All heavy atoms as an XYZ file, in Angstrom:
881
protein
N       0.844     -1.172      0.000
C       0.000      0.000      0.000
C       0.896      1.244      0.000
O       1.890      1.292      0.714
C      -0.887     -0.021      1.239
C      -1.919      1.058      1.294
S      -3.174      1.060      0.003
C      -3.838     -0.577      0.096
N       0.556      2.203     -0.806
C       1.302      3.453     -0.901
C       0.573      4.554     -0.135
O      -0.618      4.437      0.150
C       1.424      3.875     -2.361
C       2.197      2.863     -3.169
O       3.312      2.503     -2.830
N       1.593      2.386     -4.230
N       1.306      5.619      0.161
C       0.703      6.803      0.762
C       1.035      7.985     -0.142
O       2.197      8.193     -0.506
C       1.215      7.054      2.195
C       0.631      8.353      2.745
C       0.854      5.885      3.100
N       0.000      8.729     -0.495
C       0.141      9.901     -1.353
C      -0.314     11.128     -0.588
O      -1.286     11.071      0.164
C      -0.716      9.747     -2.615
C      -0.343      8.544     -3.439
C      -0.985      7.337     -3.255
C       0.663      8.631     -4.391
C      -0.642      6.223     -4.004
C       1.011      7.522     -5.145
C       0.352      6.315     -4.949
N       0.398     12.243     -0.775
C      -0.013     13.510     -0.180
C      -0.550     14.397     -1.295
O       0.125     14.668     -2.276
C       1.145     14.206      0.512
C       0.694     15.482      1.229
C       1.777     16.037      2.119
C       1.236     17.123      3.003
N       1.201     18.427      2.431
N      -1.807     14.817     -1.123
C      -2.451     15.729     -2.062
C      -3.008     16.874     -1.233
O      -3.880     16.648     -0.380
C      -3.580     15.048     -2.857
C      -3.063     13.795     -3.571
C      -4.187     16.027     -3.863
C      -4.159     12.982     -4.254
N      -2.503     18.067     -1.454
C      -2.937     19.195     -0.633
C      -2.598     18.934      0.820
O      -1.467     18.639      1.167
N      -3.613     18.994      1.684
C      -3.422     18.767      3.121
C      -3.677     17.321      3.531
O      -3.653     17.002      4.699
C      -4.405     19.641      3.918
C      -4.344     21.091      3.635
C      -5.434     21.903      4.355
N      -6.673     21.172      4.527
C      -7.347     21.085      5.688
N      -6.908     21.685      6.745
N      -8.473     20.409      5.759
N      -3.922     16.433      2.575
C      -4.393     15.084      2.877
C      -3.356     14.023      2.542
O      -2.761     14.050      1.476
C      -5.676     14.788      2.085
C      -6.790     15.727      2.444
C      -6.922     16.947      1.800
C      -7.696     15.408      3.445
C      -7.942     17.825      2.140
C      -8.715     16.278      3.784
C      -8.828     17.483      3.143
O      -9.823     18.347      3.484
N      -3.169     13.075      3.464
C      -2.385     11.879      3.207
C      -3.375     10.760      2.973
O      -4.250     10.496      3.813
C      -1.487     11.546      4.393
C      -0.269     12.406      4.490
C       0.913     12.230      3.836
C      -0.107     13.578      5.281
N       1.804     13.221      4.180
C       1.202     14.063      5.069
C      -0.938     14.277      6.146
C       1.696     15.197      5.691
C      -0.457     15.410      6.767
C       0.848     15.860      6.538
N      -3.246     10.098      1.832
C      -4.215      9.097      1.415
C      -3.503      7.790      1.122
O      -2.531      7.768      0.359
C      -4.981      9.586      0.162
C      -5.693     10.889      0.497
C      -5.948      8.524     -0.341
C      -6.230     11.638     -0.695
N      -3.999      6.713      1.720
C      -3.452      5.388      1.466
C      -4.210      4.783      0.288
O      -5.438      4.714      0.298
C      -3.608      4.505      2.697
N      -3.456      4.399     -0.729
C      -4.045      3.822     -1.936
C      -2.968      3.046     -2.682
O      -1.775      3.290     -2.495
C      -4.616      4.918     -2.832
N      -3.395      2.143     -3.540
C      -2.434      1.400     -4.357
C      -1.868      2.271     -5.474
O      -0.687      2.185     -5.788
C      -3.086      0.152     -4.953
C      -3.266     -0.933     -3.920
O      -2.387     -1.174     -3.109
N      -4.417     -1.569     -3.939
N      -2.711      3.099     -6.096
C      -2.308      3.879     -7.257
C      -2.616      5.359     -7.039
O      -3.556      5.698     -6.327
C      -3.066      3.398     -8.495
C      -2.807      1.956     -8.840
C      -3.642      1.537    -10.021
C      -3.409      0.066    -10.326
N      -4.252     -0.380    -11.432
N      -1.865      6.241     -7.688
C      -2.121      7.672     -7.526
C      -3.518      8.080     -8.001
O      -4.125      8.988     -7.439
C      -1.025      8.353     -8.343
C      -0.378      7.296     -9.145
C      -0.701      5.981     -8.538
N      -4.035      7.394     -9.010
C      -5.374      7.721     -9.497
C      -6.421      7.472     -8.418
O      -7.352      8.255     -8.246
C      -5.732      6.893    -10.750
C      -4.866      7.158    -11.942
C      -3.572      6.324    -11.951
O      -3.343      5.509    -11.011
O      -2.791      6.499    -12.886
N      -6.262      6.383     -7.675
C      -7.184      6.082     -6.590
C      -7.106      7.152     -5.502
O      -8.129      7.569     -4.963
C      -6.868      4.712     -5.984
C      -7.099      3.552     -6.915
C      -6.556      2.251     -6.347
O      -5.514      2.235     -5.687
N      -7.262      1.159     -6.605
N      -5.892      7.581     -5.183
C      -5.714      8.629     -4.179
C      -6.345      9.932     -4.645
O      -6.994     10.630     -3.870
C      -4.225      8.835     -3.892
N      -6.175     10.247     -5.914
C      -6.746     11.473     -6.472
C      -8.269     11.461     -6.359
O      -8.888     12.438     -5.911
C      -6.320     11.630     -7.932
C      -6.964     12.792     -8.636
C      -6.582     14.095     -8.352
C      -7.958     12.574     -9.576
C      -7.191     15.167     -8.998
C      -8.562     13.635    -10.225
C      -8.165     14.932     -9.931
O      -8.773     15.988    -10.569
N      -8.911     10.364     -6.730
C     -10.369     10.289     -6.656
C     -10.857     10.317     -5.205
O     -11.896     10.893     -4.908
C     -10.900      9.056     -7.394
C     -10.743      9.184     -8.888
C     -10.053      8.232     -9.623
C     -11.277     10.275     -9.572
C      -9.890      8.360    -10.995
C     -11.108     10.412    -10.950
C     -10.429      9.449    -11.645
O     -10.261      9.578    -13.002
N     -10.107      9.713     -4.306
C     -10.462      9.774     -2.884
C     -10.356     11.216     -2.389
O     -11.203     11.685     -1.642
C      -9.538      8.853     -2.071
C      -9.840      8.817     -0.602
C     -11.141      8.116     -0.259
O     -11.743      7.453     -1.128
O     -11.572      8.238      0.899
N      -9.321     11.914     -2.821
C      -9.162     13.324     -2.456
C     -10.335     14.148     -2.971
O     -10.881     14.983     -2.252
C      -7.833     13.856     -3.011
C      -7.651     15.324     -2.826
C      -7.329     15.979     -1.667
C      -7.765     16.334     -3.821
N      -7.241     17.322     -1.895
C      -7.507     17.574     -3.211
C      -8.063     16.310     -5.178
C      -7.533     18.770     -3.910
C      -8.084     17.503     -5.876
C      -7.826     18.716     -5.238
N     -10.742     13.903     -4.208
C     -11.890     14.623     -4.766
C     -13.156     14.369     -3.948
O     -13.936     15.282     -3.677
C     -12.138     14.208     -6.218
C     -11.174     14.721     -7.267
C     -11.527     14.136     -8.630
C     -11.174     16.228     -7.323
N     -13.364     13.115     -3.549
C     -14.554     12.762     -2.771
C     -14.512     13.328     -1.356
O     -15.518     13.758     -0.821
C     -14.717     11.239     -2.671
C     -15.207     10.625     -3.964
O     -15.734     11.361     -4.820
O     -15.056      9.400     -4.116
N     -13.331     13.334     -0.751
C     -13.200     13.663      0.668
C     -12.972     15.147      0.923
O     -13.425     15.685      1.917
C     -12.028     12.855      1.253
C     -11.980     12.860      2.753
C     -12.646     11.898      3.487
C     -11.272     13.836      3.439
C     -12.606     11.885      4.863
C     -11.225     13.839      4.822
C     -11.892     12.866      5.523
O     -11.853     12.871      6.890
N     -12.251     15.777      0.027
C     -11.744     17.120      0.269
C     -12.765     18.210      0.014
O     -13.377     18.276     -1.035
C     -10.525     17.367     -0.624
O     -10.138     18.710     -0.563
N     -12.909     19.084      0.974
C     -13.713     20.289      0.746
C     -12.869     21.337      0.020
O     -13.392     22.341     -0.440
C     -14.232     20.845      2.067
O     -13.151     21.205      2.899
N     -11.554     21.094     -0.079
C     -10.676     22.014     -0.803
C     -11.089     22.113     -2.264
O     -10.957     23.155     -2.884
C      -9.213     21.543     -0.755
C      -8.624     21.596      0.632
O      -9.236     22.236      1.505
O      -7.576     20.986      0.849
N     -11.595     21.017     -2.813
C     -11.961     20.987     -4.223
C     -13.046     22.004     -4.541
O     -13.040     22.628     -5.589
C     -12.421     19.584     -4.621
C     -12.714     19.447     -6.090
C     -11.693     19.530     -7.008
C     -13.998     19.250     -6.541
C     -11.949     19.416     -8.368
C     -14.276     19.129     -7.892
C     -13.239     19.218     -8.800
N     -13.975     22.205     -3.608
C     -15.063     23.151     -3.837
C     -14.531     24.566     -4.045
O     -15.110     25.353     -4.777
C     -16.034     23.124     -2.663
C     -16.749     21.796     -2.529
C     -17.529     21.695     -1.231
O     -17.557     22.679     -0.463
O     -18.093     20.625     -0.982
N     -13.440     24.902     -3.364
C     -12.884     26.252     -3.450
C     -11.723     26.361     -4.430
O     -11.222     27.445     -4.678
C     -12.414     26.709     -2.069
C     -13.546     26.723     -1.075
O     -14.642     27.185     -1.372
N     -13.297     26.193      0.100
N     -11.288     25.234     -4.956
C     -10.124     25.221     -5.824
C     -10.398     25.893     -7.159
O      -9.595     26.660     -7.654
C      -9.685     23.766     -6.059
C      -8.399     23.556     -6.834
C      -7.230     24.192     -6.104
C      -8.155     22.064     -6.998
N     -11.543     25.624     -7.733
C     -11.867     26.152     -9.047
C     -13.024     27.140     -8.952
O     -14.182     26.745     -8.966
C     -12.256     25.020    -10.010
C     -11.203     23.967    -10.151
C     -11.370     22.722     -9.592
C     -10.036     24.226    -10.841
C     -10.402     21.744     -9.719
C      -9.056     23.256    -10.978
C      -9.238     22.018    -10.417
N     -12.714     28.419     -8.839
C     -13.756     29.443     -8.874
C     -13.671     30.113    -10.240
O     -12.876     31.004    -10.463
C     -13.560     30.467     -7.763
C     -14.629     31.548     -7.782
O     -15.630     31.402     -8.522
O     -14.466     32.542     -7.063
N     -14.479     29.606    -11.144
C     -14.437     30.099    -12.517
C     -15.538     31.113    -12.802
O     -15.823     31.420    -13.959
C     -14.550     28.921    -13.492
C     -13.449     27.869    -13.334
C     -13.690     26.721    -14.291
C     -12.086     28.470    -13.555
N     -16.117     31.673    -11.749
C     -17.219     32.614    -11.944
C     -16.763     33.914    -12.601
O     -17.571     34.608    -13.211
C     -17.898     32.917    -10.613
O     -16.975     33.517     -9.715
N     -15.490     34.226    -12.504
C     -14.986     35.484    -13.057
C     -14.262     35.313    -14.392
O     -13.697     36.280    -14.908
C     -14.040     36.161    -12.054
C     -14.687     36.505    -10.722
C     -15.843     37.501    -10.868
O     -15.712     38.468    -11.657
O     -16.870     37.292    -10.205
N     -14.245     34.105    -14.935
C     -13.546     33.901    -16.201
C     -14.347     34.569    -17.320
O     -15.563     34.465    -17.392
C     -13.303     32.401    -16.483
C     -12.299     32.248    -17.622
C     -14.581     31.655    -16.752
C     -11.753     30.844    -17.764
N     -13.640     35.285    -18.151
C     -14.282     36.035    -19.225
C     -14.195     35.263    -20.542
O     -13.379     34.366    -20.696
C     -13.619     37.398    -19.357
C     -13.768     38.228    -18.081
C     -13.375     39.644    -18.290
C     -13.496     40.514    -17.085
N     -13.664     40.023    -15.801
N     -15.016     35.614    -21.434
C     -15.060     34.969    -22.746
C     -13.673     34.978    -23.382
O     -13.000     36.006    -23.424
C     -16.053     35.717    -23.640
C     -16.322     35.040    -24.947
C     -17.402     35.741    -25.750
O     -18.303     36.340    -25.149
O     -17.313     35.681    -26.984
N     -13.248     33.835    -23.864
C     -11.954     33.711    -24.529
C     -10.789     33.468    -23.588
O      -9.680     33.179    -24.034
N     -10.984     33.569    -22.249
C      -9.902     33.343    -21.287
C      -9.736     31.856    -20.998
O     -10.650     31.066    -21.203
C     -10.179     34.085    -19.974
C     -10.063     35.578    -20.084
C     -10.254     36.263    -18.740
O     -10.822     35.680    -17.815
O      -9.822     37.413    -18.649
N      -8.548     31.503    -20.518
C      -8.243     30.136    -20.102
C      -7.965     30.107    -18.619
O      -7.548     31.113    -18.043
C      -6.995     29.611    -20.818
C      -7.177     29.316    -22.265
C      -5.917     28.729    -22.879
O      -4.983     28.345    -22.138
O      -5.861     28.657    -24.107
N      -8.145     28.946    -18.023
C      -7.826     28.742    -16.618
C      -7.008     27.474    -16.504
O      -7.391     26.433    -17.032
C      -9.115     28.613    -15.804
C      -8.860     28.468    -14.336
C      -8.687     27.311    -13.645
C      -8.740     29.511    -13.398
N      -8.469     27.558    -12.328
C      -8.499     28.921    -12.139
C      -8.814     30.890    -13.470
C      -8.336     29.661    -10.980
C      -8.651     31.620    -12.312
C      -8.413     31.009    -11.093
N      -5.874     27.548    -15.834
C      -5.029     26.388    -15.609
C      -4.847     26.221    -14.110
O      -4.574     27.193    -13.413
C      -3.647     26.563    -16.268
O      -3.836     26.792    -17.662
C      -2.777     25.346    -16.057
N      -4.999     25.004    -13.637
C      -4.833     24.704    -12.220
C      -3.888     23.524    -12.098
O      -3.949     22.588    -12.892
C      -6.186     24.355    -11.605
C      -6.218     24.401    -10.115
C      -6.034     25.805     -9.556
O      -6.656     26.748    -10.047
O      -5.251     25.923     -8.593
N      -3.014     23.565    -11.095
C      -2.051     22.489    -10.895
C      -2.315     21.801     -9.565
O      -2.493     22.467     -8.549
C      -0.626     23.057    -10.896
C       0.440     22.011    -10.776
C       1.832     22.603    -10.895
O       2.120     23.214    -11.926
O       2.602     22.456     -9.928
N      -2.360     20.480     -9.585
C      -2.524     19.688     -8.378
C      -1.283     18.824     -8.239
O      -0.903     18.117     -9.163
C      -3.787     18.812     -8.458
C      -5.022     19.691     -8.571
C      -3.878     17.885     -7.256
C      -6.290     18.949     -8.885
N      -0.643     18.893     -7.073
C       0.577     18.132     -6.835
C       0.249     16.883     -6.019
O      -0.418     16.974     -4.987
C       1.604     18.993     -6.073
O       1.865     20.166     -6.845
C       2.889     18.232     -5.830
N       0.715     15.741     -6.506
C       0.567     14.473     -5.799
C       1.975     13.978     -5.477
O       2.792     13.803     -6.368
C      -0.178     13.425     -6.647
C      -1.577     13.919     -6.996
C      -0.222     12.086     -5.912
C      -2.333     13.000     -7.932
N       2.232     13.763     -4.181
C       3.539     13.281     -3.750
C       3.377     11.865     -3.190
O       2.502     11.616     -2.362
C       4.108     14.184     -2.656
C       5.415     13.687     -2.100
C       5.908     14.546     -0.963
C       7.202     13.983     -0.416
N       7.668     14.723      0.750
N       4.206     10.947     -3.653
C       4.213      9.591     -3.106
C       5.295      9.504     -2.043
O       6.465      9.811     -2.301
C       4.478      8.576     -4.205
C       4.484      7.156     -3.688
C       4.711      6.163     -4.792
N       4.969      4.844     -4.229
C       5.379      3.827     -4.931
N       5.573      3.943     -6.235
N       5.598      2.669     -4.351
N       4.905      9.102     -0.838
C       5.863      8.982      0.249
C       6.751      7.758      0.051
O       6.348      6.778     -0.581
C       5.136      8.857      1.590
C       4.737     10.172      2.272
C       3.758     10.958      1.441
C       4.186      9.915      3.646
N       7.935      7.826      0.605
C       8.851      6.691      0.569
C       8.447      5.680      1.644
O       7.708      6.015      2.578
C      10.299      7.136      0.830
O      10.387      7.637      2.179
C      10.752      8.199     -0.156
N       8.946      4.467      1.529
C       8.680      3.451      2.550
C       9.189      3.906      3.908
O       8.546      3.666      4.933
C       9.348      2.123      2.174
O       8.743      1.585      1.027
N      10.336      4.571      3.923
C      10.894      5.070      5.179
C       9.969      6.106      5.814
O       9.750      6.088      7.025
C      12.276      5.673      4.925
C      12.996      6.103      6.177
C      14.390      6.599      5.875
C      15.093      7.010      7.148
N      16.465      7.443      6.890
N       9.397      7.005      5.007
C       8.458      7.992      5.539
C       7.203      7.314      6.087
O       6.694      7.709      7.136
C       8.071      8.998      4.455
C       9.187      9.946      4.089
C       8.841     10.790      2.880
O       8.391     10.281      1.855
N       9.052     12.097      3.006
N       6.702      6.307      5.389
C       5.512      5.582      5.841
C       5.792      4.906      7.185
O       4.927      4.875      8.064
C       5.057      4.553      4.787
C       4.568      5.276      3.526
C       3.967      3.642      5.340
C       4.322      4.366      2.337
N       7.006      4.400      7.362
C       7.373      3.709      8.600
C       7.688      4.661      9.748
O       7.548      4.287     10.909
C       8.591      2.812      8.369
C       8.268      1.603      7.511
O       7.088      1.197      7.477
O       9.192      1.082      6.864
N       8.113      5.904      9.448
C       8.599      6.794     10.502
C       7.704      7.992     10.821
O       7.716      8.469     11.953
C       9.990      7.312     10.143
C      11.025      6.205     10.146
O      10.964      5.286     10.948
N      11.969      6.275      9.233
N       6.953      8.514      9.863
C       6.132      9.692     10.130
C       4.943      9.301     10.992
O       4.301      8.281     10.762
C       5.676     10.338      8.826
C       6.840     10.985      8.106
C       6.409     12.007      7.090
O       5.321     12.598      7.232
O       7.183     12.225      6.159
N       4.667     10.131     11.991
C       3.581      9.831     12.916
C       2.542     10.946     12.919
O       2.851     12.099     12.624
C       4.099      9.640     14.355
O       4.723     10.847     14.793
C       5.066      8.479     14.451
N       1.334     10.561     13.259
C       0.219     11.505     13.411
C      -0.581     11.075     14.637
O      -0.555      9.906     15.017
C      -0.693     11.530     12.168
C       0.036     12.119     10.974
C      -1.223     10.163     11.827
N      -1.302     12.023     15.250
C      -2.161     11.624     16.365
C      -3.190     10.613     15.881
O      -3.751     10.767     14.791
C      -2.851     12.920     16.790
C      -2.058     14.018     16.177
C      -1.377     13.449     14.976
N      -3.419      9.576     16.653
C      -4.288      8.490     16.191
C      -5.712      8.955     15.926
O      -6.403      8.380     15.107
C      -4.285      7.337     17.177
S      -4.920      7.784     18.792
N      -6.176      9.995     16.585
C      -7.547     10.461     16.358
C      -7.528     11.919     15.894
O      -8.373     12.721     16.293
C      -8.408     10.283     17.597
S      -7.689     10.971     19.101
N      -6.535     12.258     15.072
C      -6.385     13.613     14.519
C      -6.407     14.695     15.581
O      -6.936     15.783     15.382
C      -7.449     13.885     13.454
C      -7.167     13.142     12.181
O      -6.014     12.984     11.793
N      -8.201     12.664     11.528
N      -5.836     14.416     16.753
C      -5.686     15.431     17.782
C      -6.927     15.723     18.588
O      -6.944     16.650     19.387
N      -7.975     14.925     18.436
C      -9.238     15.210     19.120
C      -9.329     14.597     20.519
O     -10.232     14.931     21.278
C     -10.412     14.719     18.265
C     -10.476     15.342     16.881
C     -10.680     16.836     16.909
O     -11.420     17.333     17.790
O     -10.093     17.520     16.058
N      -8.406     13.700     20.863
C      -8.433     12.992     22.153
C      -9.772     12.307     22.403
O     -10.292     12.325     23.509
C      -8.132     13.953     23.312
C      -6.655     14.089     23.570
O      -5.843     13.504     22.888
N      -6.315     14.878     24.564
N     -10.341     11.717     21.379
C     -11.658     11.101     21.558
C     -11.722      9.650     21.068
O     -12.741      9.201     20.590
C     -12.741     11.932     20.889
C     -12.557     12.052     19.388
O     -11.551     11.536     18.855
O     -13.420     12.669     18.740
N     -10.631      8.937     21.226
C     -10.650      7.523     20.840
C     -10.242      6.668     22.030
O      -9.790      7.176     23.054
C      -9.727      7.273     19.645
S      -7.967      7.364     20.020
N     -10.389      5.369     21.886
C     -10.062      4.441     22.975
C      -8.585      4.498     23.359
O      -8.245      4.349     24.522
C     -10.430      3.013     22.579
C     -11.933      2.817     22.455
O     -12.689      3.621     23.053
O     -12.355      1.877     21.759
N      -7.718      4.714     22.381
C      -6.276      4.763     22.663
C      -5.908      5.968     23.522
O      -5.025      5.891     24.360
C      -5.475      4.824     21.364
C      -5.470      3.558     20.563
C      -4.589      3.755     19.335
C      -4.584      2.548     18.456
N      -3.732      2.754     17.267
N      -6.567      7.106     23.312
C      -6.218      8.360     23.985
C      -7.061      8.630     25.231
O      -6.755      9.527     26.005
C      -6.384      9.546     23.033
S      -5.307      9.497     21.617
N      -8.134      7.880     25.405
C      -9.054      8.121     26.503
C      -8.322      8.089     27.842
O      -7.622      7.136     28.162
C     -10.176      7.074     26.475
C     -11.307      7.441     27.400
O     -11.552      8.651     27.586
O     -11.943      6.520     27.936
N      -8.441      9.152     28.601
C      -7.825      9.231     29.918
C      -6.384      9.702     29.919
O      -5.782      9.853     30.982
N      -5.809      9.952     28.748
C      -4.429     10.421     28.673
C      -4.399     11.937     28.512
O      -5.351     12.544     28.011
C      -3.701      9.776     27.486
C      -3.606      8.251     27.494
C      -2.959      7.773     26.203
C      -2.805      7.779     28.689
N      -3.304     12.554     28.915
C      -3.150     13.998     28.756
C      -2.740     14.386     27.342
O      -2.834     15.548     26.981
C      -2.112     14.541     29.737
C      -2.595     14.455     31.163
O      -3.803     14.467     31.410
N      -1.666     14.336     32.094
N      -2.261     13.425     26.578
C      -1.783     13.696     25.227
C      -2.286     12.596     24.302
O      -2.775     11.561     24.753
C      -0.251     13.745     25.198
C       0.307     14.460     23.987
O      -0.478     15.029     23.213
O       1.533     14.436     23.805
N      -2.154     12.825     23.027
C      -2.565     11.827     22.047
C      -1.542     10.706     21.936
O      -0.352     10.911     22.170
C      -2.699     12.449     20.654
C      -3.893     13.345     20.548
O      -3.762     14.537     20.706
N      -5.042     12.784     20.306
N      -2.005      9.562     21.535
C      -1.137      8.467     21.130
C      -0.829      8.709     19.655
O      -1.717      9.062     18.882
C      -1.843      7.110     21.318
C      -1.014      5.985     20.734
C      -2.147      6.870     22.781
N       0.413      8.573     19.273
C       0.806      8.792     17.886
C       1.030      7.453     17.208
O       1.576      6.529     17.798
C       2.072      9.649     17.810
C       1.785     11.101     18.082
C       1.570     11.569     19.373
C       1.687     12.002     17.035
C       1.273     12.893     19.608
C       1.398     13.341     17.261
C       1.184     13.770     18.549
O       0.886     15.087     18.777
N       0.594      7.372     15.968
C       0.757      6.160     15.165
C       1.489      6.517     13.881
O       1.311      7.606     13.341
C      -0.610      5.572     14.804
O      -1.339      5.242     15.952
N       2.286      5.578     13.375
C       2.918      5.787     12.076
C       1.889      5.515     10.988
O       0.863      4.872     11.231
C       4.122      4.838     11.868
O       3.643      3.494     11.818
C       5.168      5.007     12.961
N       2.174      5.998      9.793
C       1.295      5.704      8.672
C       1.180      4.192      8.461
O       0.118      3.672      8.160
C       1.784      6.382      7.391
C       1.611      7.870      7.392
C       2.507      8.677      6.726
C       0.558      8.480      8.040
C       2.350     10.053      6.696
C       0.392      9.860      8.023
C       1.295     10.648      7.356
N       2.277      3.480      8.639
C       2.273      2.018      8.477
C       1.321      1.371      9.488
O       0.543      0.483      9.138
C       3.683      1.458      8.661
C       3.781     -0.046      8.600
C       3.853     -0.634      7.235
N       5.000     -0.114      6.512
C       4.998      0.150      5.210
N       3.929     -0.089      4.485
N       6.054      0.641      4.613
N       1.351      1.822     10.746
C       0.453      1.264     11.763
C      -1.011      1.529     11.425
O      -1.869      0.662     11.614
C       0.790      1.846     13.134
C       2.113      1.367     13.680
C       2.578      2.148     14.895
O       2.192      3.313     15.074
O       3.350      1.564     15.681
N      -1.289      2.708     10.909
C      -2.662      3.042     10.523
C      -3.119      2.142      9.382
O      -4.221      1.601      9.404
C      -2.777      4.529     10.133
C      -2.511      5.413     11.357
C      -4.149      4.834      9.544
C      -2.346      6.881     11.026
N      -2.260      1.976      8.385
C      -2.588      1.118      7.238
C      -2.840     -0.313      7.691
O      -3.806     -0.954      7.284
C      -1.464      1.181      6.176
C      -1.460      2.564      5.511
C      -1.611      0.071      5.148
C      -0.234      2.836      4.666
N      -1.976     -0.824      8.554
C      -2.104     -2.213      9.003
C      -3.331     -2.433      9.882
O      -3.799     -3.558     10.015
C      -0.832     -2.642      9.731
C       0.339     -2.799      8.784
C       1.667     -3.080      9.470
O       1.737     -3.015     10.721
O       2.642     -3.360      8.744
N      -3.879     -1.363     10.445
C      -5.061     -1.512     11.301
C      -6.365     -1.565     10.502
O      -7.428     -1.814     11.058
C      -5.136     -0.354     12.304
O      -5.503      0.847     11.650
N      -6.281     -1.338      9.191
C      -7.468     -1.313      8.343
C      -7.571     -2.581      7.507
O      -6.581     -3.228      7.223
C      -7.423     -0.087      7.418
C      -7.452      1.225      8.189
C      -7.554      2.389      7.271
C      -7.673      3.680      8.024
N      -8.901      3.794      8.782
N      -8.788     -2.895      7.097
C      -8.978     -4.036      6.203
C      -8.821     -3.568      4.754
O      -8.951     -2.378      4.457
C     -10.355     -4.656      6.409
O     -11.361     -3.758      5.972
N      -8.565     -4.491      3.878
C      -8.324     -4.187      2.454
C      -9.504     -3.443      1.824
O      -9.318     -2.598      0.949
C      -8.033     -5.483      1.697
C      -7.518     -5.279      0.291
C      -6.154     -4.605      0.222
O      -5.328     -4.802      1.137
O      -5.922     -3.865     -0.750
N     -10.706     -3.703      2.303
C     -11.903     -3.071      1.741
C     -11.987     -1.573      2.063
O     -12.748     -0.851      1.441
C     -13.173     -3.763      2.255
C     -13.358     -5.177      1.757
C     -12.533     -6.180      2.563
O     -12.384     -6.020      3.789
O     -12.015     -7.117      1.937
N     -11.235     -1.113      3.055
C     -11.303      0.292      3.471
C     -10.448      1.228      2.611
O     -10.477      2.436      2.830
C     -10.875      0.419      4.934
C     -11.813     -0.266      5.896
C     -11.349     -0.133      7.333
O     -11.608      0.938      7.920
O     -10.729     -1.082      7.843
N      -9.700      0.678      1.670
C      -8.809      1.491      0.845
C      -9.443      1.790     -0.497
O     -10.206      0.981     -0.990
C      -7.472      0.776      0.655
C      -6.718      0.612      1.945
C      -6.657     -0.623      2.556
C      -6.116      1.693      2.551
C      -5.983     -0.784      3.755
C      -5.441      1.538      3.749
C      -5.378      0.302      4.355
N      -9.125      2.903     -1.106
C      -8.292      3.996     -0.628
C      -9.003      4.765      0.487
O     -10.231      4.774      0.563
C      -8.109      4.874     -1.855
C      -9.303      4.609     -2.699
C      -9.705      3.196     -2.424
N      -8.203      5.412      1.354
C      -8.787      6.200      2.439
C      -7.820      7.287      2.900
O      -6.614      7.168      2.749
C      -9.174      5.311      3.605
S      -7.780      4.546      4.441
N      -8.389      8.342      3.437
C      -7.602      9.417      4.040
C      -7.113      8.909      5.385
O      -7.913      8.462      6.210
C      -8.446     10.701      4.204
C      -7.678     11.761      4.970
C      -8.902     11.228      2.855
N      -5.798      8.974      5.621
C      -5.266      8.488      6.895
C      -4.788      9.623      7.789
O      -4.562      9.403      8.970
C      -4.162      7.437      6.694
C      -3.011      7.961      5.861
C      -4.744      6.161      6.096
C      -1.826      7.003      5.776
N      -4.637     10.825      7.232
C      -4.248     11.969      8.055
C      -4.540     13.255      7.278
O      -4.574     13.254      6.054
C      -2.759     11.913      8.403
N      -4.771     14.323      8.046
C      -5.028     15.641      7.469
C      -4.090     16.627      8.137
O      -4.027     16.696      9.380
C      -6.487     16.078      7.685
C      -7.446     15.058      7.091
C      -6.715     17.462      7.085
C      -8.896     15.313      7.442
N      -3.360     17.365      7.346
C      -2.431     18.370      7.865
C      -3.217     19.535      8.449
O      -4.181     20.009      7.853
C      -1.542     18.857      6.719
C      -0.427     19.770      7.122
C       0.421     20.091      5.914
O       0.008     20.945      5.120
O       1.481     19.455      5.777
N      -2.818     19.971      9.615
C      -3.491     21.110     10.264
C      -3.172     22.398      9.580
O      -2.183     22.651      9.077
C      -3.067     21.188     11.735
C      -3.441     19.960     12.517
C      -4.852     20.012     13.056
O      -5.342     21.126     13.304
O      -5.434     18.951     13.207
C-alpha cells in the first residue's frame, strides 16, 4: 500500500489515481479550488494539483495523532496527550476493503 499527499491530505491507496479520486470525494478544498465565476469569454484557466508519493521510510517513521488530535478515541481516553501512530500502523489496522482512504489531514 502506498501513501500519497495531495494538498493537506495523506491518502493510502495502491495507485495515484485512486488517491486522487479519494481526495476529490473527501476534500472540501476541491469546492474552493476552481472558482471560474470570473472567467471572461476567450480566457483560459489552468490549475495544478501536486501528488507526492511517500517513501517506505516515511511511511514507517512519520507519525500523526491516532484520532487527529481530538483525544476522543479508545487509545487516547484518559491520557493527557494523544497516542501517535505511524502511517504504516494506521494502514495495518485497516482491512483491504477500506482502501483507498484518508489516513491523516495536515493542520
